[in-house]
C-alpha positions in Angstrom: 0.0 0.2 -0.1 1.2 3.4 -0.7 2.1 6.2 1.6 -1.3 7.6 3.4 0.0 11.1 3.1 -0.4 10.8 -0.5 -4.0 11.6 -0.2 -2.9 15.1 0.9 -1.9 15.7 -2.8 -5.4 15.2 -4.0 -6.7 18.0 -5.9 -10.2 18.6 -7.2 -11.4 20.4 -10.2 -14.9 20.7 -12.3 -15.1 19.0 -15.5 -15.4 21.4 -18.4 -14.1 21.1 -21.8 -10.3 21.4 -20.9 -10.7 18.5 -18.5 -13.2 16.4 -20.7 -10.0 14.3 -22.0 -9.3 13.4 -18.4 -13.0 12.7 -17.6 -12.9 10.4 -20.6 -9.7 8.7 -19.6 -11.1 8.0 -16.1 -14.3 6.6 -17.3 -12.6 4.5 -20.0 -10.2 3.0 -17.3 -10.5 -0.6 -16.0 -13.6 -1.0 -13.7 -14.9 2.6 -14.5 -18.8 3.0 -15.1 -18.2 3.5 -18.9 -21.6 1.7 -19.3 -23.5 4.6 -17.8 -21.2 8.0 -18.3 -23.0 9.3 -15.1 -26.1 9.9 -17.5 -28.8 7.6 -15.7 -29.9 10.5 -13.5 -29.5 13.1 -16.1 -30.9 11.5 -19.5 -33.8 13.2 -21.1 -36.7 11.2 -22.3 -35.2 11.1 -25.7 -31.8 10.2 -24.4 -33.1 7.5 -22.1 -34.1 5.6 -25.3 -30.4 4.9 -26.0 -28.9 3.1 -23.2 -25.6 2.0 -24.7 -22.5 3.5 -23.4 -21.4 5.1 -26.8 -24.8 7.1 -26.8 -24.4 8.1 -22.9 -20.9 9.4 -23.5 -22.0 11.7 -26.3 -24.7 12.9 -24.2 -22.5 13.9 -21.2 -19.9 15.3 -23.6 -22.8 17.6 -25.2 -23.5 18.8 -21.5 -19.9 19.5 -20.9 -19.4 21.4 -24.4 -22.6 23.4 -23.5 -20.9 24.6 -20.0 -23.5 22.8 -17.9 -22.0 21.6 -14.5 -21.8 18.0 -14.2 -19.2 17.4 -11.4 -15.8 17.2 -10.3 -12.6 14.9 -10.8 -10.3 14.0 -8.4 -6.5 14.0 -9.1 -3.6 12.5 -7.6 -0.3 13.5 -9.1 -2.0 14.7 -12.1 -3.7 11.5 -12.7 -7.6 11.4 -12.6 -8.3 8.8 -9.9 -12.0 9.9 -8.8 -15.3 11.4 -9.8 -18.3 12.8 -8.0 -21.5 14.0 -9.8 -22.6 17.3 -8.2 -24.5 19.4 -10.3 -28.0 21.7 -10.0 -30.8 19.3 -9.1 -32.6 20.8 -12.1 -30.0 19.2 -14.4 -30.9 15.9 -13.3 -34.2 14.4 -14.1 -36.3 13.9 -10.8 -34.3 12.1 -8.2 -37.0 12.8 -5.5 -40.4 12.9 -5.9 -41.5 16.3 -4.6 -42.9 19.7 -5.7 -40.2 21.9 -4.2 -38.6 24.3 -6.4 -35.0 23.3 -7.7 -33.7 27.1 -7.2 -30.5 26.9 -5.4 -30.5 23.2 -4.7 -27.8 20.9 -5.8 -27.5 17.1 -6.0 -24.5 14.8 -5.5 -25.7 11.6 -7.3 -22.7 9.6 -8.0 -19.1 8.4 -7.3 -16.4 6.6 -8.5 -13.0 6.1 -7.2 -10.2 3.7 -8.7 -9.9 0.4 -7.1 -6.3 0.8 -5.6 -7.5 4.0 -3.7 -10.8 2.8 -2.4 -11.3 2.6 1.3 -8.9 5.4 1.9 -11.2 8.4 2.4 -11.4 9.7 -0.8 -15.2 10.0 -0.7 -15.2 12.0 2.2 -12.8 14.5 0.7 -14.6 14.6 -2.5 -17.9 15.3 -0.7 -16.0 18.4 1.0 -14.8 19.6 -2.3 -18.5 18.9 -3.8 -20.2 21.0 -1.0 -17.5 24.0 -1.4 -17.8 23.8 -5.4 -21.5 24.0 -5.0 -21.4 26.7 -2.6 -19.1 28.6 -5.0 -21.5 28.4 -7.7 -24.4 29.9 -5.5 -26.0 26.7 -4.2 -28.1 27.3 -1.0 -28.7 23.7 -0.3 -27.1 20.5 -1.4 -29.0 17.2 -1.3 -27.4 13.7 -1.5 -29.1 10.1 -2.0 -26.9 7.6 0.0 -27.5 4.0 1.2 -26.6 2.0 4.3 -23.2 0.3 4.2 -25.0 -3.0 3.6 -27.3 -2.2 0.7 -27.0 -4.4 -2.3 -27.7 -1.5 -4.8 -27.2 2.0 -5.1 -23.9 2.0 -3.7 -22.6 4.3 -6.3 -24.6 6.9 -4.5 -22.3 6.8 -1.4 -23.0 5.7 2.1 -24.8 7.7 4.8 -22.0 7.6 7.1 -19.9 9.6 4.7 -22.5 12.1 4.5 -23.3 12.3 8.2 -19.6 13.0 8.9 -20.0 15.9 6.5 -22.9 17.4 8.2 -25.8 16.4 6.3 -29.0 15.4 8.1 -31.6 12.9 6.8 -34.9 14.6 5.7 -36.6 11.4 3.9 -36.4 8.2 1.7 -36.7 7.5 -1.8 -37.8 3.9 -2.4 -36.6 1.3 -0.1 -32.7 1.9 0.0 -31.9 5.6 -0.9 -32.1 8.2 1.9 -32.6 12.1 1.2 -29.9 14.0 3.1 -29.5 17.7 2.9 -26.9 20.4 4.0 -28.1 24.0 3.9 -25.2 26.1 2.7 -26.8 29.7 3.2 -29.3 31.7 5.2 
């Protein structure tokens, strides 16, 4: 195992046109979610008809090219090693069934960390970075949909314990497994 202090060198950057090649490299790496391209929660009804990885990659590339916030990449020594989907809730299809307005609400919907670095606290670090990123972009509230550690599905959405440690509070549930957790960022 490598030096624990190496994680202090982690840097987080928003995915934009300049960082698209890094996002592509991470998502095409071994074990990465290249089948979904983090489009499952974002797909429009038309995009949802095309469930193959290539179509989803194009849909994500179009969002990035249009300047739509999609998330953060985590870098270790210049290499992309982690991903967090964090964006205005309105840019996702409904993650929760409610009639509350989306103004000022951002959502954290997905994580990916390369296998060799899992279990070392990167998710907690990227949650902090996602909160700061959302705050810097005007978010008033950030919402996440994690599961219990023993959940058989939706594990890519993170675990409740990580969000609790970051100051999020549970405000409800979606389905049988996902918990709705929120953190107020302003007033």
